[in-house]
N, C-alpha and C positions, 0 to 999 in steps of 0.2 A: 456711390456706381449706380447709378441707374437700376431701380426698380427694388434696390436692397434696400429694410431696414435691418436696427439693433436691434431685434422682437429675442426675447427672454426664450433659452431653451429648456429645456426639462433636465433639471440638478438632478444629478448622480445620487444615489441611492449613503445612507450615511456608512452604511458596510463597505460602500466602494472600496476597494485597497491597489495599494501600489501596484501589485500586480497587475489590476485592470488599469491604470495609469500607462505602463510598460507596453499595454498593447499598442499606445499610442505612437510607439517610436517604432514600428513595426516596418510603417512606409519609408519615411522619413530614412531607416536604416536600409530598407534594402534599395531605396534609390541612391545611396548614396555609394553601396557596394556592387550594384546591380547597372543601373542604367547607364549608357552609352552617352546620355545626355547632361551626368552630371562629368566625367571624364572629359565631355567636352566643354565643359565650362572651366575647370581645373585647364585645363592644356590650351584654351583662349586666354584666362586671365593672364600664366606664367609666358606667354608669349607678347600678349601685350605689356607686359613687364619689362621684357629682354628691348621689343622698342623704344620705349623712354627710358630704359639702362642708354639703351644706344645712343638713343638722341642728347642724352645728357651729355654721357663720355664724346661727344665730337661736337659737346658749346665748347667755344673759351670762357677760360676763367678767369678772371683776375685774383680770387684766391689761392691759393697752397694748399688748404686740404685734399686728402690721397679722397675718393670717394668709397662708396658704402651703400650696402641694403640692409632694411633690416626687415627680417621675419617673424612671423608667429608663429608657434611649436605646432601645439593641436590643433587637427584639422588643416590645416593651413600648409606644411611640410610635412607632416606626420598625420599618417590613417589611425585611429585608433577609434573607430568605426564598431570591433569585433566586442571592444566594451561593452558598448551603446549594447551589444547585440542579446552579450551575452547580462542584461537586466531583466529582457524578456522572459519572460516565464518565469518571472523570480517575485518577491514581495520584500523587493528592499530597491531604494532607487542609492544614488549616488552618495555611495562616503568616500572618504580620506583612505579609509582604512583597504577598499575593494580596489580603488583605484591605484591606491598606490604597489599593492599586488599588480595589476594589470602594468605598472610601468614601472617595476620591478624586473617584466620581465622582459623588457626589450628588443619586445619582437612587432611594434606600430611598421606596416610598410607606406616608404615612400608617396605622398598624393601626387596623384602624375601629373607631367610637367612641372615637379619641383626639383629631381636631379638636374635636367639639361638648365633650367635654367640658372640654379647656383653652381653647374659647374661653370656655363659661359661667365657667370661674374667672376668664378675666382679668374679662369684665363686671362679675364682680361684688368686684372690688379686688382678687384673691389673684392672689396672687408662684407664679410657675411657676419651681421649679428642675430644671433636665437634670442628673441625677448620674448618671455612667458611668466606664464599667472601659474606652474606651478613652482610650486615651493622648493624651497631649498633641498630639503631632506631625499629628493629623485634629482640630485642634481647627475650624482652620476652613473643611474640609471639610463637619465636623459642622453647626457654624453655619451655611454654607450649605443643609444640606442640610431641617434644622430651618426657616431660612427661606423656603423653599423648596414648601415643603407650607404655608407660612402657619404656624405657633404661633406664638402668641404669648410673650416675654419671649424670644426668640431671640437673644442677645446676650453679649456673655463676663461678664457681672453674675451673668446666672445660666445657668451652662455650667460644671460644675466636673465634670472630667475625671480621672482615672487619673495620679498622681504617681509614688512611690517604693511605692505599697500601693494591692494589687486589695481593703482594708477600707475599707469607705462611711465608716464609723464614724464620722469628723474631721470629713467635711465634712456628714456631716447633723451635728452638731455644731455646728457654723460656724452653719451655715441658721438651728440652733434658737438662736441667742443675740442672732439679733434679728427672730425670726418663731415665731409658733404655729402649727406646722405640724399640718394638721388630716389629711390624707389621703398616704399612699406606695401607688404605684402601682408593682410591678417584676415582671418573669417567673421573677426567682431567687429565693432565699428571702435570699439575704445582700444583697437589696437592701433588706429590714427590719430586722436582725440579724446583727453577726459570729457567733451564735451557729452562725450555719450552715457557716462556712467551714470545716467540717471536712471532712475528706474518711472517712466513715466512715456508713453507708446508713444503720444501726439509732439511732447517736447522731442525728443529721436528723432521721429519724420519730420520735423521741420528741423531742423537741425539739420538731416543730412538733403535737407532740398535745398536750403545754406548754403552748403558745402560742396552740391552737385561738379563744382568746374572741376576737382580735386580728383572726383575717380572715371579711374582711367589714364591719369596724368601722373598726379605721385602716387599714391591708394592706389591700390588692386585690390579687389574683395572677393575672395573664395565663398561660394558657397558652403553654409552649411542650417540645415532644418532640424538639427538632431537637439543642440543648448545654444544657452548665448544670451547675449546681455537685450535680443530681444522678447525673449521669454522669461525673462526676470523681471523685464516692462511690466507684463499682463500682471504679474503678483504686487504690480507696486512694491516688488521687494520688500517683498512678505516671506521668507524660504520659511519661515517655519511651518505653513497651512500642510493641510489632510489634503490624503490623492484625490478626497470628492470634492475638497473646495480648488485645489488645482484644477480639475475638471471641468468644475461649475467654470470658473474666470477664464476658461478658455472656449469655452462654449460663451458667454457671456461678450467675449470680442468677437465672435463670426460676426458681419456684416451676414443677412440673412436676404433672400430671394424672398418675395410677400407670398410667391408660390401663381399657381397655374391658374386659379378663381382669380382671383384678385387683377390676373392678366388679364383674363378674359375682359373682366370689370372693366377694366381702366381703356377698351378697346367698343364699349358700349356708349 
C-alpha cells in the first residue's frame, strides 16, 4: 500500500479488559447481521457454488463415484453471530462452556443462500457432508439445529465433527474415498487445505496467492470478519495472550497512512 507504514500505535493500558477488547466485535458483528453487502456476498458465494456444481455435473466422468459437496457449518451454513453479540459488553471471551450453551439451544439460522444451494444439491442426487471443528459433545445439538432449519442430509452419517485434531484433511479424505467432491464451501481457508493451518500472516497470504486458481472454482469462501485462522495468525498462535496484548497485536498489524502532513511534505 503506497503511502502507508507499519508504524507502532499506542499500546492499550495494562488494565485493558476482555470487555474492552470485545468492543472491537461490534462493527464486524453488525456488518454480518445487518449489512445488505454481507447478504449479497453470501448469495454470491452460493450462487457461484451452484454454477460450479452444475458445470461439474454436466461434465462426463470416467469414475463411478457419486458426487458430493462438503460444507463447513459455523458461519458457512449456520449463523452464530448472536453468540458474538452476546460477548459484547461482557468481560469474558469465547469459552467452551458458553459456546456449548449456545450450541445446545440449536437456534442458529441459515446463512443467506445456504438453504437454496443445499436443496439444489440434494435434488440432483449430490450428497451433502457437514465437516465442522465443533467437538463431538455438541453432535446432537448441531444435528437438531441443522434439521430445524431444514438442511438435507442432516444425520450422523453426513456430519463429521472434530475428534482429536482440528485438521480436516483426514475427514475430507474419508469422504473422497467414496465420493467425488465437486465443491467445498467454508469461511476459513483451513476448510479447504491444511496448508492454511499455520499461525503466520505472511505464509497464509502467500499460500492463498499460490492457490488463487481454486477460489471460485472448487473452493468457495464465505466472509467472516469476527474470528478465524486469520486472527490466530495475528497472535502467532499464542491464544493465551491478555486482552491488552491481543489489542496491541491487532494494532501493530495495521498498515497505517503516515498522515496529511507527511503527504504534503512528499509533494514539495
